[in-house]
N, C-alpha and C positions, 0 to 999 in steps of 0.2 A: 196289911198295907201293900198297895200295889207298887210296881217298879217305878213309875213316874213320881209318886209321892216320896219314895225313898231317895230317889235321885235329887229331887227338889230340896229335901231336908239336908241331904249330904252336901249339896253345892253351897249351902249357907244362906239360902233364901230366907230361912227362918232360923237364925242362929241359936235361939233360946231352947230349942227342942232337938234332941238327937233321934229319939224314937217316940212316936206319939200314936196312941190308939184312938179310935173314934170316941170312946167314952172319956178319955183324958182331954180330947179336943173340946168336947161339949163342956166339961167342967172349966176348962181354961177360958172358953168364950164367955161363960157366965161371970167368971172372976174379972175378966177384962171389961165386960159391960158395966160392972159395978164401979170400976175405976174410971170409966169413960175413955178408955184407951182406943186408939184408931186401928191397932193391929188386929182387932177382932175380925175385920173384913177379910183379911187374908186367910184366916183359919176357916171362916164360914164358907168361902168359895173353894178352898182347897179340899175340904171334906164334903161339900155339898150338904151341909146341915139344914134341917128343916126347922121351922118355927116351933113345931110341937116338941121336938127334942130339946130345944133350948129352954122352952117354958117349963117342961117337966124337970129339967135340971135345976130350976130355981131362979131363972131370970125374971125380971119384972116385965109385965105386959107392955109398958110404955117403951122400954128399951128394944123389945122385939119388934114392935110396930114401927119404930124408927128405922129399922133395917129392912123394912118390907120389900124393897126392891131387890135385895140380895137373896132372900129366902124363898124356898120352894113352897 
């Protein structure tokens, strides 16, 4: 994890996570998509996740297409 991401997490921008790897972020995004939570957008943009990564982790195609503007 880079310095900027560590600082952002340390400053409390995302209080639920103290240390988060890319794999954990992908799994968390899938869980949040299933719940319909809006916090998913912050994680997607923070880590620069791709649609392929999220789909491989088990997200539904419809949920990923709904976030098309955010994904690479």
